[in-house]
Backbone as CSV, one residue per row, in Angstrom:
resi,resn,N_x,N_y,N_z,CA_x,CA_y,CA_z,C_x,C_y,C_z
1,GLU,38.018,53.899,100.334,37.676,52.506,100.642,38.193,51.560,99.545
2,ASP,37.886,51.864,98.282,38.341,51.025,97.177,39.855,51.052,97.056
3,LEU,40.412,52.262,97.307,41.852,52.444,97.160,42.607,51.555,98.140
4,ILE,42.098,51.471,99.357,42.744,50.645,100.379,42.748,49.189,99.942
5,GLU,41.634,48.723,99.389,41.559,47.335,98.927,42.554,47.096,97.791
6,GLU,42.645,48.072,96.887,43.576,47.926,95.772,45.004,47.803,96.273
7,ILE,45.339,48.665,97.242,46.705,48.649,97.785,46.968,47.317,98.484
8,GLU,45.952,46.780,99.158,46.119,45.492,99.830,46.263,44.357,98.815
9,ASP,45.670,44.523,97.645,45.768,43.503,96.603,47.127,43.507,95.913
10,MET,47.796,44.644,95.965,49.049,44.781,95.217,50.061,43.671,95.468
11,PRO,50.339,43.322,96.722,51.333,42.248,96.936,50.969,40.947,96.230
12,SER,49.688,40.574,96.250,49.305,39.313,95.611,49.448,39.424,94.095
13,GLN,49.165,40.608,93.538,49.355,40.799,92.103,50.840,40.723,91.754
14,ALA,51.662,41.297,92.617,53.100,41.237,92.398,53.570,39.783,92.424
15,ASN,53.033,39.015,93.353,53.384,37.598,93.435,52.968,36.847,92.181
16,LEU,51.770,37.163,91.685,51.288,36.528,90.459,52.216,36.856,89.295
17,LEU,52.585,38.134,89.188,53.475,38.559,88.116,54.801,37.828,88.218
18,GLU,55.311,37.747,89.438,56.602,37.093,89.646,56.535,35.623,89.242
19,ALA,55.458,34.961,89.643,55.274,33.551,89.290,55.196,33.396,87.775
20,ASP,54.450,34.305,87.147,54.304,34.271,85.694,55.669,34.430,85.030
21,LEU,56.423,35.400,85.522,57.744,35.653,84.940,58.664,34.454,85.126
22,SER,58.665,33.877,86.319,59.563,32.745,86.539,59.144,31.547,85.700
23,ASP,57.827,31.355,85.537,57.347,30.282,84.659,57.832,30.505,83.238
24,ARG,57.687,31.755,82.791,58.066,32.069,81.425,59.550,31.875,81.205
25,SER,60.350,32.385,82.142,61.796,32.261,81.945,62.212,30.797,82.013
26,LYS,61.502,30.020,82.832,61.807,28.597,82.926,61.509,27.907,81.597
27,SER,60.336,28.197,81.024,59.985,27.535,79.769,60.887,28.027,78.636
28,ASN,61.234,29.312,78.656,62.174,29.822,77.655,63.501,29.095,77.761
29,HIS,63.954,28.916,78.995,65.217,28.241,79.230,65.164,26.812,78.708
30,GLU,64.050,26.132,78.979,63.900,24.752,78.509,63.886,24.694,76.986
31,MET,63.199,25.677,76.360,63.158,25.700,74.904,64.549,25.944,74.328
32,LEU,65.283,26.852,74.950,66.644,27.137,74.503,67.499,25.881,74.606
33,LEU,67.394,25.209,75.734,68.158,23.973,75.915,67.794,22.959,74.846
34,LYS,66.499,22.832,74.575,66.042,21.883,73.562,66.619,22.258,72.196
35,ASP,66.561,23.561,71.868,67.130,24.020,70.605,68.605,23.657,70.527
36,LEU,69.311,23.909,71.614,70.748,23.636,71.629,71.018,22.158,71.423
37,THR,70.295,21.306,72.141,70.544,19.874,71.998,70.153,19.401,70.612
38,ASP,69.053,19.943,70.059,68.644,19.568,68.707,69.729,19.922,67.703
39,SER,70.219,21.150,67.773,71.199,21.577,66.773,72.518,20.833,66.952
40,SER,72.897,20.536,68.207,74.144,19.802,68.393,73.998,18.371,67.890
41,ASP,72.806,17.794,68.060,72.553,16.456,67.512,72.706,16.476,66.001
42,LEU,72.129,17.493,65.381,72.212,17.605,63.928,73.659,17.722,63.483
43,LYS,74.407,18.575,64.170,75.819,18.757,63.819,76.564,17.440,63.947
44,THR,76.337,16.744,65.070,77.028,15.485,65.294,76.685,14.483,64.198
45,ASN,75.385,14.414,63.876,74.965,13.484,62.824,75.634,13.817,61.504
46,LYS,75.721,15.109,61.193,76.347,15.515,59.936,77.822,15.127,59.948
47,GLN,78.490,15.383,61.070,79.907,15.024,61.166,80.088,13.522,60.983
48,VAL,79.225,12.754,61.614,79.323,11.298,61.496,79.123,10.872,60.051
49,SER,78.113,11.455,59.391,77.864,11.046,58.010,79.003,11.513,57.099
50,ASP,79.562,12.701,57.377,80.718,13.163,56.602,81.890,12.200,56.765
51,MET,82.132,11.798,58.008,83.249,10.886,58.255,83.008,9.542,57.578
52,THR,81.766,9.076,57.641,81.437,7.808,56.984,81.694,7.909,55.488
53,GLU,81.277,9.029,54.915,81.469,9.233,53.485,82.954,9.247,53.138
54,MET,83.740,9.971,53.963,85.185,10.033,53.702,85.805,8.646,53.775
55,THR,85.388,7.892,54.795,85.916,6.532,54.937,85.562,5.697,53.717
56,THR,84.335,5.836,53.260,83.898,5.092,52.076,84.743,5.486,50.871
57,GLN,84.954,6.771,50.701,85.757,7.233,49.566,87.177,6.684,49.658
58,MET,87.739,6.698,50.873,89.111,6.222,51.034,89.205,4.724,50.746
59,SER,88.189,3.982,51.152,88.242,2.538,50.901,87.992,2.236,49.427
60,ASN,87.386,3.179,48.711,87.133,2.983,47.285,88.363,3.302,46.441
61,ILE,89.287,4.059,46.993,90.448,4.494,46.199,91.211,3.316,45.579
62,PRO,91.575,2.306,46.364,92.345,1.207,45.753,91.602,0.538,44.590
63,GLN,90.281,0.426,44.700,89.522,-0.234,43.639,89.475,0.611,42.372
64,THR,89.413,1.948,42.531,89.279,2.782,41.344,90.634,3.124,40.734
65,ALA,91.692,3.093,41.557,93.017,3.430,41.019,93.509,2.265,40.171
66,SER,94.050,2.595,39.013,94.550,1.517,38.148,95.896,1.047,38.699
67,LEU,96.010,-0.229,38.830,97.257,-0.778,39.363,98.326,-0.758,38.272
68,PRO,99.540,-0.420,38.670,100.619,-0.431,37.656,100.863,-1.851,37.154
69,SER,100.878,-2.034,35.848,101.055,-3.383,35.293,102.524,-3.651,35.022
């Protein structure tokens, strides 16, 4: 009697597991995407600041170089 009920419950438990798994993989996927966008933002910001620094250095060259008299 109990065994029959357990077997009848199995499909719903399988559905619950499946839902749980899909939820988990979805949230993992979202976290991965967030990580990726965060790190790419950081990289871009670093590149921008590096370029800004280089530009600043290049514009400073004429002022620091001694002009031939």
